[in-house]
N, C-alpha and C positions, 0 to 999 in steps of 0.2 A: 267509440269508433271515431277515428280521425278522418276528416274530410279535407282533401287537398285540392288546390287549384293552381293552374299554370301562372307562373310569375314572369315568364319570358325566358330568353336565352342569354347566357353569360359566357364570356370567354375566359379560359383559364390557361396559365402557362405552368407546365410541370417539368421539373428538373430531375433527371435520373442519370444513371451510369451510361445511358444511351445518348446523353446530351439533353437538349431542351425541345419540348413539343408544345404546341398550342392547339387547343381544341375548344369547341363550343358545346355547351350542355344546357339542358332545360332545368329551370328552378321551379320547385313546387313549394307552396306555402300553405298554412292552414286556412281553410275557407271561413272559419268562424272562431270566436273566442274559446269555445269549449274545445275545439280541435287543437288550438294553439296551446292551451293548458295541458292537454294530454301529451302532445308531442314534446313539450318542454320537460314534463315530469318523467316521461319514459325514455326519451332519447337525448335530453338536454340540448335540443336544437330548436331553431326558429324556422328553418327551411330544410329541404331535402333536394339533393341533386342525384337523381336516379343513376346517371351514367357514372358518377364518381363512386357510388355504392357498388355498381356492377364491376367496376375496375378495381375495387378494393383500395381506393385512395381518398375516401371521404374523411378519414380521421388524421391524415397527415398534417402535422402542425406547421410546416414551413413551405408547403407546396413543393416538397422534395420527396422522392420515393424513400421508403425505409432503407433499402439497400444503399442508396446514395448518401443518406444521412450517416449511416455507419461508416461509409468510406470517407466522408468528410471528417468525422471525429477521429478516425484512425490516422489520417494524414496530419491532423492537428496534434495528435499525441506524438507522432514520429518526428515532426518538424521541430525546429528550434523556436518558432514563433508562429502566430496566426497568419502573419504576412507571408512567411515562407510556405505555409500550408496552402494558402490561397493560390500562390504561384504554381505549386505542384498540382493542385486540383484542376486549375484552368488548363494546364498543359496535358494532364493525363486524360481528362474527361471532355475537354473542348467546350467548357462552359464558362461564362463570365460570372464570377462570384467575388464579393468583397470580403476582406478580412473580418469585418463586423459580422457578416452572415456566417462565416466559418466559426467565429467565437460563439454566436448565439446557438447554433446547432450543437456545438461541442458542450456548451453549458447545459443544454437541455438533456442530452444523453448522459452527461456526467452526473446530473442530479438524479436520474433514474437509477444509475449504477450505484451511486452512494446510498440511495434509499434502500436498495436491495442489500447493500453491505450493512446498513443500520439495522435492518430487520434480522439479518443473520446474527448480529451482535446481541440483539434482544433475546433471540432464541438461545444463544450461548449462555446468557446470564441465567436463564431458566435451567439449562442443563448443568450449570455449576452447582446447583442445589441438589442435584440428583446423584445417586451412587450408581456406578457402573456394575452391571451384573457380571460377576466373575466367570460365569459359565460362558459368556460371550467373548471372553478375552482370547485373542488369537496370538500365538507365539510363533515368530518367524526367526529362524536362526540368523544371528549377526545383523538383525534389522534394527537400525538406530534412526530415530527421528530427531533431527537437529532443528532447533528454533533459535534464531538470533534476533536481537533487538537493538535499536539505536535511535537517536534523534538528530534532527538538523533544523536550523532556523530558516524560515521563509518569510519574505516581506509581505505583510498583509496591510491593506490600505483602509479597511473599514472596521477596525477594532473599535470598541466603545469609547476608548480614550484617544482615538485618532490613529494616525499612521504609526506603524510599528512592526516589530518582529514577533512571530509566534513559533513555537517548536512543532515541527512536523515529526510525528513518531512513526517509525517503520518497523516491520518485522518480516522475516523470511523463514520459510519452512522447506526443508528438503530431506530426503530419505537416503540413507547410506547405500541402498541398492540402486540409486540413481546417480551415483558418482562413478565416473569413468577414470581409470588411472592410466598414465602413460609410463612406459618403461624405456630406459636408455639401452644402449647397445649391449651392456652387461646384464640386462634383465632386472636392474634395480629401478624402483619407482622414481621417476623424475618429475612428476607433476600429476595434477588431476583436474577434472572439469565436472562441474555439477550440470547434469544433463536436463534435469527437470526441477523447477523451484516454484514456490508459491509466495507471492508478496501480499502485504496489506499495508495501508497507509492512512493516517488520521492526523488532522491538524487540530490540536486541542490538548486538554489536560490528560495526565496519566490515568486519572480515575475514570475518565470517559473512554480512553483508549483500551483499557484492560479487557473489555469484553469483545472488542474487535480482534484483539490478539488471541483471546481464548477461542473465538470462532475459527480463526486460522488453525489453531492447534487441533480443534475438534474435527474440522473437515479433512485434516491430514492424519486422522485416526490416532491421536495421542494416547488414547486409552488402550489401544490394541497393539502398539509397537513393542518390540522386545526391550528396548531401552529408550529413554527420553533424555536428551541433553540440551540445555539452554546455555548459550554463550552471550556474554555482554561485556560492555566496557567498564562496568562498575557503578553506573548511575544508580542512586538509591531508589528511584522510582521503579527501576527494573527489578532490583532485588526484592522490593516489597510486593510487586506484582507477581513474581514467580513464587514467592512464599505463600501467597494467598491462593493462587489458582492452580499451581503445579507443584505442590509440596514434595512430591516423590521424585521430581526431576533432579538430575545431576546438573547443578548450576556451576558453570566455569567462568571465572574472571579471565578475560583475554590477557595473556601474559605480556603482549606487546604494549597494551595500554598501561599495565602495571609498571613495566620497566620505563616507559616514557615518563610516567609520574614520578618514579624513583629518581630519574635523571634531573628533572626540574627541582625536586626536593633537595637533592645533593647540591645543586647550584646555589641554593639559598642558605643552607645551614653550614656549609664549609667555605673556607677561604683558600685562595690559591688554586691554580689550574690543576696541579697534581693531586691535591687533596680532594678536590671536587670529583675528579675522574675516578680516583681510587675508591672513594665512598660509594659512588654510583655503581661501579663494577661490583663492589661487595654486596650491595643491595640486590642487584640483578642476578648475581650468582645464587643468593639465598632464594630468590623467587624461582629460578629455574630448577633448583633442587627441592623445592617444596618445603623448605625448612621455615615454616611460618612462625613457630614459637621463637626460634632464634632471631628471625627477622623483627618480630615485635620487641624482643629484648634489646636489640640494637637501636630501635627507633624510640624506645621508651623515654630517654632523656629529652626528646623534642615534642612529646605528646601534648604539652600545654602551651606551646609557642604559637604566636600568631604569624600568619604568612600573607604575603601580598596577593592581590587578585591573580588568578590563573595558576596558583600553586596550592595544591591540596595539602592538608595536614596528613602526611603519609601514614602516620601511626593510626589515625582514625580510619583511614581508607583501608588499610590492611586488616584492622580489627573488625571492620564491617564485613569483610569478604574472606575471612580466614578459613571458612569452610568451602571456599570455591577455588583454592590455590594448590591442590595436591597434584601438580603437573606430572610428576613421575608416574603416579598411579593412572592418570588419564591416558598417558602415552602408552603404558603397558596394555591398556584395554583397547588401544587403537582409535581413541577419540580424536576428532579435530579439537583444537584448543583455541585457535585464533578466530576473530570475528571478521575475517576478510570478506566473507560472502555478503554480509549486510553492509560493510563499508563500501564495497563496489556497488552494492544494490542501491545505496543512497544516491550515488552518482547517476545510475541508470534510472532510478525511480523518480527522483526529484530534481537534483541539481542541474542535469543537462537540459531540462525543460522548464524548470520553474525558478531557477536561481541565476539566470543570466543577467548581464549588466542592465540596470534600469528597470527590471521587472518588479511590479507590485501587483498583488492579486486581491480581488474580493475574496472573502473567506469562502463563500459558496462556490465561486468559480475555481478557486485553488483546490478545494476539497474534491470537486468533481473531476478536475484534471488528474489529481493524485489517484483517485479511485480508478479512472480509466487507464492510467499508466500502470497501475498494479495489475490490471487484467491483461494489458498488452505484454508486459514483461514476464508474466506468468504463462504466456501462450494460451490465454483463455479468452481471446477476443470473441469466440463463438458464443460465450455467455452474454456478452454485450449485444450481439446480434439477436440472440434469443429474447432478451428483455425488450428490445425495440420491436420485434415481431409481435410480442405479446401486447405491447402498447398500441401499435398501429392496427393490428388485426385481432382484437379481443374475442371476436365471435368465431374465428376459425382456428385460433391457437388454444389448445386445451392445456 
């Protein structure tokens, strides 16, 4: 039994979407050592404020309401910097808050969201060892799940060897049924828009990222879609990841990246402006036509040459992705073949917020921001709010 005694009244300031309020409440502390031990063991507390408990604000980490903390993090994600977010928050909610406070709240929520992401990745690792019951497989006509992957560098300031750059790996999932097409005056398709998409981001190695990616594929029902298509720029870590986790997927090498590398290759191996262009055009034509065998035969004389930094050995590049370049077949099936969704996603997910001039990130802060951005850009901010509700009100949220 815990025996408590009055420890006096204390003033507290609470910040919420309503502004700031200040109120006085009574503090109760254990009356003896035995009570103190029980209270710490059961509640992890040294004192109790009954009014805080009655108001449901006793577990708030920053003397800020749960709703307000989520609003702060959302502004931090949407703004270009914490300073801009502070200005927006002060104007919108009429509260005085420093950029440091905004950063601390955002880091706290970002860590919770990343922890949830990490748990999902661990569960996906377990699922990767299980077989899918064929009786549960659902077939939907013309239903294609697209997965696109890419990487981008982010400046991290607390790497083990000091200041430096790390690769942030990103993936996007979207379903063909969620793509809206636009028609011109003649009724021909003039463009399209992906109406619903799901992002994931991770700063670290490909080996650690792979189950974050697999969790993305799983929650988008990769086992039950009619067709599964993966599109990438040809990075070897992506090729190996897809082979390991999604061996039945149709993996497509983005033809625009392939042709870009072909152009750089032609600039190195040929002399003269006319010869360079003619050779590049020849390679690009073979790529478009899906004539991989003829392409490799054309490149074979150069397969053992050394190339300057930034220029791939194009023979090895094509050899590694020869099973991913049947573009005429892909187009007949109506597949997207370009990685534009993840290219633009890189900008939305990371570069517009985390790669502005002078920005450097602690690894934990950067990962937290990336996880929050993924939720925001996926229109899943309600999941962030649910996690915070569960943290702040564990006894009322089931």
